[in-house]
C-alpha positions in Angstrom: -53.1 -1.1 -62.4 -49.6 0.5 -62.3 -46.6 -1.3 -63.5 -44.0 -2.6 -61.1 -40.9 -0.4 -61.4 -38.3 -3.0 -60.4 -35.2 -3.8 -62.5 -35.8 -5.3 -65.9 -33.4 -7.6 -67.8 -31.6 -4.6 -69.5 -30.9 -3.2 -66.0 -29.5 -6.6 -65.0 -27.2 -6.5 -67.9 -26.1 -2.9 -66.9 -25.4 -4.1 -63.4 -23.3 -7.0 -64.7 -21.4 -4.6 -67.0 -20.8 -2.2 -64.0 -19.3 -5.0 -62.0 -17.0 -5.9 -64.9 -15.9 -2.3 -65.1 -15.2 -2.2 -61.4 -13.1 -5.4 -61.5 -11.3 -4.1 -64.6 -10.6 -0.9 -62.9 -9.2 -2.8 -59.9 -6.9 -5.0 -62.1 -5.7 -1.9 -64.0 -4.6 -0.1 -60.9 -3.1 -3.4 -59.5 -0.7 -3.6 -62.4 0.0 0.1 -62.2 0.7 -0.1 -58.5 3.1 -3.1 -59.0 5.2 -1.0 -61.4 5.3 1.9 -58.9 6.4 -0.5 -56.1 9.2 -1.9 -58.2 10.5 1.6 -59.0 10.3 2.7 -55.3 12.1 -0.5 -54.2 14.9 0.3 -56.6 15.1 3.9 -55.3 15.1 2.8 -51.7 18.0 0.4 -52.3 20.0 3.3 -53.8 19.1 5.6 -50.8 20.1 2.9 -48.3 23.6 2.7 -49.9 24.1 6.4 -49.8 22.8 7.2 -46.3 23.4 5.9 -42.8 21.3 6.4 -39.7 23.0 8.2 -36.9 22.3 7.1 -33.4 20.6 9.7 -31.2 22.6 10.7 -28.2 21.0 9.7 -24.9 22.4 12.8 -23.3 19.4 14.9 -24.3 17.5 13.2 -21.5 19.6 14.9 -18.9 21.8 17.8 -20.1 23.9 17.7 -16.9 25.4 14.3 -17.8 28.6 14.2 -19.8 27.9 12.5 -23.2 31.0 10.4 -23.0 29.8 9.0 -19.6 26.8 7.3 -21.3 27.3 3.7 -22.3 24.9 1.3 -24.1 24.6 -2.4 -23.8 22.8 -4.8 -26.0 20.8 -8.1 -25.7 19.0 -9.9 -28.5 17.2 -13.1 -29.4 15.2 -14.0 -32.5 12.2 -11.8 -31.3 13.7 -8.7 -29.6 16.8 -6.6 -30.0 17.3 -4.4 -26.9 19.6 -1.6 -26.0 20.1 -0.4 -22.4 21.4 3.0 -21.5 23.7 3.6 -18.5 21.8 6.9 -18.0 18.9 5.9 -15.8 19.6 2.2 -16.3 16.7 2.1 -18.7 15.7 0.1 -21.8 16.5 2.7 -24.4 15.7 0.8 -27.6 13.3 -2.0 -28.4 13.1 -3.5 -31.9 10.7 -6.3 -32.8 12.7 -8.3 -35.3 9.8 -10.2 -36.9 7.8 -7.1 -37.8 8.3 -4.0 -39.9 7.0 -0.5 -39.6 5.3 1.6 -42.3 7.4 4.1 -44.1 5.4 7.1 -45.3 8.2 8.1 -47.7 8.2 4.8 -49.7 4.6 3.8 -48.9 5.9 0.4 -47.8 6.3 -1.4 -44.5 10.1 -1.7 -44.8 11.4 0.1 -41.7 12.7 -1.5 -38.5 9.9 -1.6 -36.0 11.0 0.2 -32.8 8.6 0.4 -29.9 11.2 2.4 -28.0 13.8 4.6 -29.7 15.1 8.1 -29.7 14.1 8.5 -26.0 10.4 8.1 -26.5 10.3 6.1 -23.3 11.5 7.3 -19.9 11.0 5.5 -16.6 12.5 5.4 -13.2 11.9 5.2 -9.4 11.7 8.3 -7.4 12.1 8.8 -3.6 13.4 11.4 -1.2 16.6 11.3 0.8 16.7 12.3 4.4 17.4 15.9 3.5 14.2 16.1 1.5 15.9 16.1 -1.9 14.1 14.2 -4.6 16.1 11.4 -6.1 15.1 9.9 -9.5 16.9 6.9 -10.9 16.4 8.4 -14.4 19.1 10.9 -13.5 21.7 8.5 -12.2 24.5 7.1 -14.3 24.8 3.3 -14.1 27.7 1.0 -14.9 26.7 -1.9 -17.1 27.9 -5.5 -17.1 26.7 -8.0 -19.7 26.7 -11.7 -18.9 25.0 -14.0 -21.4 21.4 -13.0 -21.9 21.5 -10.6 -18.8 22.8 -7.1 -18.2 23.3 -5.7 -14.7 23.4 -1.9 -14.3 24.8 -0.5 -11.0 24.6 3.0 -9.6 26.0 4.5 -6.4 24.2 7.3 -4.6 25.8 8.6 -1.4 27.1 5.1 -0.6 23.8 3.3 -1.5 24.0 0.7 -4.2 21.1 0.5 -6.8 21.1 -2.4 -9.2 18.8 -3.0 -12.2 19.1 -6.5 -13.5 17.6 -7.3 -16.9 17.3 -10.8 -18.3 16.1 -11.4 -21.9 13.7 -14.3 -22.0 11.6 -16.0 -24.9 8.1 -14.8 -25.8 9.0 -11.1 -25.9 9.7 -11.0 -22.2 12.3 -9.2 -20.2 12.8 -10.0 -16.5 13.5 -6.9 -14.5 14.8 -7.0 -10.9 15.6 -4.0 -8.7 18.0 -4.6 -5.9 19.3 -2.0 -3.4 21.9 -2.1 -0.6 22.4 0.7 1.9 19.4 2.7 0.7 17.9 2.6 4.2 20.8 4.9 5.2 19.8 7.4 2.6 16.0 7.5 2.7 13.1 7.1 5.2 10.5 6.4 2.5 8.5 3.2 2.7 7.5 3.3 -1.0 9.0 4.5 -4.2 7.2 6.4 -6.9 7.4 4.7 -10.3 7.1 7.3 -13.1 6.9 6.3 -16.8 6.6 8.7 -19.7 5.9 7.2 -23.1 5.3 8.7 -26.5 3.6 6.3 -28.9 5.5 5.9 -32.2 3.6 6.0 -35.5 4.1 2.5 -36.9 1.1 2.1 -39.2 -0.3 3.7 -42.3 -3.5 5.0 -40.9 -2.5 7.7 -38.4 -6.0 8.5 -37.1 -6.9 4.9 -36.8 -3.7 4.0 -34.9 -4.0 7.0 -32.7 -7.5 6.1 -31.7 -6.2 2.6 -30.7 -3.4 4.0 -28.5 -4.3 4.0 -24.8 -3.6 2.8 -21.3 -4.3 -0.8 -20.5 -4.1 -2.5 -17.1 -5.2 -5.4 -14.9 -6.0 -5.6 -11.2 -7.6 -8.0 -8.6 -5.0 -10.7 -9.2 -5.2 -10.4 -13.0 -8.9 -11.1 -13.0 -10.2 -7.7 -14.0 -9.1 -5.7 -17.0 -9.7 -2.1 -17.9 -8.5 0.5 -20.4 -8.5 4.2 -20.6 -8.5 6.2 -23.8 -9.6 9.5 -22.0 -7.4 12.4 -21.0 -6.7 11.1 -17.5 -6.7 7.8 -15.7 -7.2 7.5 -11.9 -7.1 4.3 -9.9 -6.4 5.4 -6.3 -8.0 2.3 -4.7 -6.9 -0.6 -6.9 -3.6 -2.4 -6.9 -2.6 -2.8 -10.5 -0.9 -6.1 -11.5 0.4 -4.5 -14.7 0.2 -1.3 -16.7 0.7 -1.1 -20.4 0.5 1.3 -23.3 -1.4 -0.3 -26.2 -1.1 0.6 -29.8 -3.0 -0.7 -32.8 -0.9 -4.0 -33.1 1.7 -3.8 -30.4 2.1 -3.1 -26.7 4.6 -2.2 -24.0 3.8 -3.6 -20.5 5.4 -3.5 -17.1 4.2 -6.0 -14.6 4.9 -5.6 -10.9 5.0 -8.8 -8.8 3.7 -6.9 -5.8 1.6 -4.4 -7.8 1.3 -0.7 -8.3 -0.8 1.4 -6.0 -2.4 4.9 -6.2 -2.0 4.8 -10.0 -2.8 7.9 -12.1 -1.9 9.1 -15.5 -2.7 11.4 -18.4 -2.5 11.3 -22.1 -2.8 13.7 -25.0 -2.8 13.4 -28.8 0.1 14.6 -30.9 -1.3 15.9 -34.2 1.6 15.4 -36.5 5.1 14.0 -36.7 6.5 10.5 -35.8 4.6 10.3 -32.5 0.8 9.8 -32.1 0.2 10.2 -28.4 2.0 11.1 -25.2 1.1 9.1 -22.1 2.4 9.7 -18.5 1.9 7.2 -15.7 2.7 7.3 -12.0 2.2 4.6 -9.4 3.8 3.5 -6.1 5.7 0.3 -5.3 6.3 -0.9 -1.8 9.8 -0.7 -0.1 10.8 -3.2 2.5 12.9 -1.9 5.4 13.5 1.2 3.3 15.2 -1.0 0.6 13.8 -1.2 -2.9 14.0 -4.9 -3.7 11.2 -5.6 -6.1 10.7 -7.9 -9.1 9.1 -6.7 -12.4 8.7 -8.0 -15.9 8.7 -6.0 -19.1 6.7 -7.3 -22.2 7.3 -5.8 -25.6 5.1 -7.8 -27.9 2.6 -8.0 -30.8 -1.1 -8.2 -30.1 -1.3 -11.8 -31.3 -4.3 -13.5 -29.6 -2.7 -16.9 -29.0 0.5 -15.3 -27.7 -1.5 -13.0 -25.3 -3.6 -15.8 -24.0 -0.5 -18.0 -23.3 0.6 -15.8 -20.5 -2.7 -16.3 -18.5 -2.5 -12.7 -17.2 -5.5 -11.3 -19.0 -3.3 -9.8 -21.7 -5.7 -11.1 -24.3 -8.2 -8.4 -23.2 -5.9 -5.8 -24.6 -6.9 -6.8 -28.1 -10.0 -4.5 -28.8 -12.3 -7.1 -30.4 -15.4 -5.6 -28.8 -17.3 -6.0 -25.6 -19.5 -8.9 -24.6 -21.2 -10.7 -27.5 -19.3 -8.6 -30.1 -15.9 -9.8 -28.7 -17.2 -13.4 -28.3 -18.2 -13.4 -32.0 -14.8 -12.3 -33.1 -12.9 -14.7 -30.8 -15.0 -17.8 -31.4 -16.2 -17.3 -35.0 -14.5 -14.7 -37.2 -10.9 -15.3 -36.1 -11.1 -19.1 -36.1 -13.0 -19.1 -39.4 -10.5 -16.8 -41.1 -7.6 -18.9 -39.8 -9.3 -22.1 -41.1 -9.9 -20.5 -44.6 -6.4 -19.0 -44.8 -4.9 -22.5 -44.0 -6.1 -23.5 -47.5 -3.3 -21.4 -48.9 -5.5 -18.5 -50.0 -4.3 -14.9 -49.9 -6.0 -12.7 -47.3 -8.3 -11.0 -49.8 -9.7 -14.2 -51.1 -10.0 -15.6 -47.6 -12.2 -12.6 -46.8 -14.2 -13.3 -49.9 -14.9 -16.9 -48.8 -15.6 -15.7 -45.2 -18.2 -13.3 -46.6 -19.9 -16.1 -48.5 -19.9 -18.4 -45.4 -21.5 -15.6 -43.3 -24.1 -15.1 -46.0 -24.9 -18.8 -46.1 -25.3 -18.9 -42.3 -27.7 -15.9 -42.5 -29.4 -17.1 -45.7 -32.7 -18.1 -44.1 -33.1 -14.7 -42.4 -31.7 -12.8 -45.4 -34.0 -14.7 -47.8 -37.1 -13.6 -45.8 -35.9 -10.0 -45.7 -35.2 -9.9 -49.5 -38.4 -11.6 -50.3 -40.3 -9.2 -48.0 -38.6 -6.3 -49.7 -39.5 -7.7 -53.2 -43.1 -8.3 -52.2 -43.5 -4.8 -50.8 -42.2 -3.4 -54.1 -44.7 -5.5 -56.0 -47.6 -4.2 -54.0 -46.4 -0.6 -54.2 -49.0 0.3 -56.9 -51.8 -1.0 -54.7 -50.5 1.0 -51.7 -50.3 4.1 -53.9 -53.8 3.5 -55.2 -55.2 3.3 -51.6 -53.4 6.5 -50.6 -54.7 8.3 -53.6 -58.3 7.1 -53.0 -58.2 8.0 -49.3 -56.0 11.1 -49.4 -58.6 13.2 -47.6 -59.7 10.5 -45.3 -59.0 10.0 -41.6 -55.4 8.9 -41.1 -56.5 5.9 -39.0 -58.8 4.8 -41.8 -56.0 5.2 -44.4 -53.7 3.2 -42.2 -56.3 0.4 -41.8 -56.8 0.2 -45.6 -53.0 0.1 -46.1 -52.6 -2.7 -43.6 -55.4 -4.6 -45.3 -53.4 -4.6 -48.5 -50.4 -5.9 -46.6 -52.5 -8.6 -45.0 -54.0 -9.8 -48.3 -50.5 -10.0 -49.8 -49.2 -11.9 -46.8 -46.7 -9.2 -46.0 -45.6 -8.7 -42.3 -43.7 -5.4 -42.2 -42.3 -6.2 -38.8 -40.6 -9.3 -40.2 -38.1 -7.0 -41.9 -36.8 -5.7 -38.5 -35.2 -9.0 -37.4 -32.5 -9.2 -40.2 -31.6 -5.6 -39.6 -31.1 -6.2 -35.9 -29.1 -9.4 -36.5 -26.7 -7.5 -38.8 -25.9 -4.7 -36.4 -23.7 -6.8 -34.0 -22.1 -8.5 -37.1 -21.2 -5.0 -38.6 -19.7 -3.8 -35.3 -17.8 -7.1 -34.8 -16.2 -6.7 -38.3 -15.5 -3.0 -37.6 -13.4 -4.3 -34.7 -12.0 -7.3 -36.4 -10.4 -5.9 -39.6 -8.3 -3.1 -38.1 -7.1 -5.1 -35.1 -6.4 -8.6 -36.4 -2.6 -8.7 -36.6 -2.7 -11.7 -39.1 -4.1 -9.2 -41.7 -1.4 -6.6 -41.0 0.7 -6.1 -44.1 -1.4 -8.5 -46.1 -2.0 -6.9 -49.5 -4.8 -7.6 -52.0 -4.8 -6.1 -55.5 -3.9 -2.4 -55.1 -4.4 -2.4 -51.3 -1.0 -3.0 -49.6 -2.4 -3.5 -46.2 -5.9 -4.8 -45.5 -5.9 -3.3 -42.0 -5.4 0.2 -43.5 -7.1 2.2 -46.3 -5.9 2.1 -49.9 -4.9 5.5 -51.2 -4.1 4.8 -54.9 -6.0 7.9 -55.9 -4.2 10.7 -54.1 -5.7 14.2 -54.0 -3.7 17.5 -54.2 -5.8 18.9 -51.4 -7.5 17.7 -48.2 -11.3 17.2 -48.0 -12.8 17.5 -44.5 -13.8 14.1 -43.1 -12.5 12.5 -46.3 -8.8 13.2 -46.3 -6.3 13.6 -49.1 -7.1 10.4 -50.9 -9.9 8.3 -52.3 -10.0 4.6 -51.5 -11.0 2.5 -54.5 -12.4 -0.3 -52.3 -14.5 2.4 -50.5 -15.8 3.8 -53.8 -16.6 0.3 -55.1 -18.4 -0.5 -51.9 -20.4 2.8 -52.0 -21.5 2.1 -55.6 -22.9 -1.4 -54.8 -24.6 -0.1 -51.7 -26.2 2.7 -53.8 -27.4 0.1 -56.4 -28.8 -2.1 -53.5 -30.5 1.0 -52.1 -32.1 1.8 -55.4 -33.3 -1.7 -55.9 -34.9 -1.9 -52.4 -36.3 1.6 -52.2 -39.4 0.8 -54.2 -41.4 -0.1 -51.1 -40.6 3.2 -49.3 -43.7 5.4 -49.1 -43.4 9.1 -50.1 -44.3 11.6 -47.3 -48.0 12.2 -47.2 -47.8 15.4 -45.2 -46.1 18.6 -46.1 -42.8 19.2 -44.3 -42.2 15.5 -43.8 -38.8 14.2 -45.0 -38.6 12.2 -48.2 -37.3 8.8 -47.0 -36.1 7.8 -50.4 -33.8 10.8 -50.6 -32.4 10.0 -47.1 -31.8 6.4 -48.3 -29.8 7.6 -51.3 -27.7 10.0 -49.1 -26.7 7.1 -46.8 -24.4 5.4 -49.2 -22.6 8.7 -49.9 -22.0 9.2 -46.2 -20.8 5.6 -46.0 -17.9 6.7 -48.4 -16.7 9.2 -45.8 -16.7 6.4 -43.2 -15.0 3.8 -45.3 -12.4 6.0 -47.0 -10.1 6.0 -44.0 -11.1 2.6 -42.6 -9.5 -0.7 -43.1 -9.7 -1.7 -46.8 -10.5 -5.3 -45.7 -13.7 -4.0 -44.2 -14.6 -2.2 -47.5 -13.8 -5.4 -49.5 -16.0 -7.5 -47.2 -19.0 -5.1 -47.6 -18.5 -4.8 -51.3 -18.7 -8.6 -51.7 -21.6 -8.8 -49.2 -23.7 -6.2 -50.9 -22.9 -7.6 -54.4 -24.3 -10.9 -53.1 -27.4 -9.1 -51.7 -28.0 -7.7 -55.2 -27.7 -11.1 -56.8 -30.2 -12.5 -54.3 -32.7 -9.8 -55.0 -32.4 -10.5 -58.8 -32.8 -14.2 -58.3 -35.9 -13.7 -56.1 -37.4 -11.2 -58.5 -37.0 -13.3 -61.7 -36.9 -16.9 -60.6 -38.7 -17.2 -57.2 -41.3 -14.5 -56.7 -44.5 -14.9 -58.8 -45.7 -11.3 -59.1 -48.9 -12.3 -61.0 -49.9 -14.6 -58.3 -49.4 -11.9 -55.6 -51.5 -9.4 -57.7 -54.2 -12.0 -58.2 -54.3 -12.7 -54.4 -54.7 -9.0 -53.7 -57.5 -8.6 -56.2 
């Protein structure tokens, strides 16, 4: 009888040493990273003293307007700092005061976080006068008057008065009223065309990840239905949209129309480099009453914080891309509440994820135990399977299959039982894939050398760019790949070699999988890599416990004989 080729005690010691080396490697780079951060912080302070940021002139929106004619007004509370431009009567700057943006130069989140700045947002109402000339409020010059937490901007066009009244409210909200007087003498239109051009600013470390999360979001049917569009174009000719927004990875800009937008359409395109990620253009119509444009709107410039979004009761919480159906439910009702509960103990984010991983493993332990035990038993009977295959190598395939199944039956092994744990883990994997890069409570939370668990760690920077991998190596991704490779080696003993020429070697394919996983994790959230590192390390320990303390190999062999 052949000997079982599972791990022996010396291999167990090697595995333990490898884990110690990995943790030592992590601690070494943590200390190194801290020194680099201190140096960068000192350099940044020096640069801030030497340099000052010059305000971008609003005149480049419309070159026909005299720069001196442009005025700006400001409103602020403890959440938002707003600037309004007299050109177009628009919100020209929006800063979220409780958050910071990532600075690629210093590799720190230390920049003011602007959703709107440097003319990346342009909006206005468009209609035709009675001569057929197109009038756009973006081109008009308004006169501002600030009164408390409100600013009123007034423009005059051929005797018609157009007023934009903005009122800054709590909860990242800006009330926006449009009032006109005498417009009926200028136009015969019964509806105005609302046009909004928006370029998404790069606020996070992972450009590709943030770009993929930037898209249109909107609600209709009295806020009951939600949809999003990450494609090139959006087209909703038959629906009345209650609100339309541009969603980023962690923040959103939304305009709500009390009477809705009709005949909505839009397009979007990626911007491959620079400070902007994506350009989106929206167009929809708002109704005019008696040829006057008297409509109420609300602007929201806010973080994608789930309790905040739900508090509005306008389906805003659907903006947060936690996954569809069961996946989203799992994140909303298990992973987010569980993480919040664990973090309330005072643990840092990394250790909260560590505890979360253990809890998930405990919940799945009955299923996982059966899977690991099945895997171990199949490895034990591998010599018997090889013996049957060798003895019946020239026999009819059906007869060979029956003989193989008889060995499984005698050993009490049900191969199909291994499918259930794999199926259970698929939705969990996808839920976590959505959870880690979109949960704002993890944004900016560091752990060891990872400065932000919602982005990749790039402590090892490469002098060149590798396709699909990038210009860095993530240590969390490497560590995770190593433990997945070890796990694969330990569980591959039950995989049969191809019996026919030309058939793929499944063992080789299994070994390739962890390597391809590195390409996936290298640019993903480091929190996801940390979770799967811990998860697979636990899997390895379970296998070793089953092999040396639970599974009686001699008894199984005796039963087969």
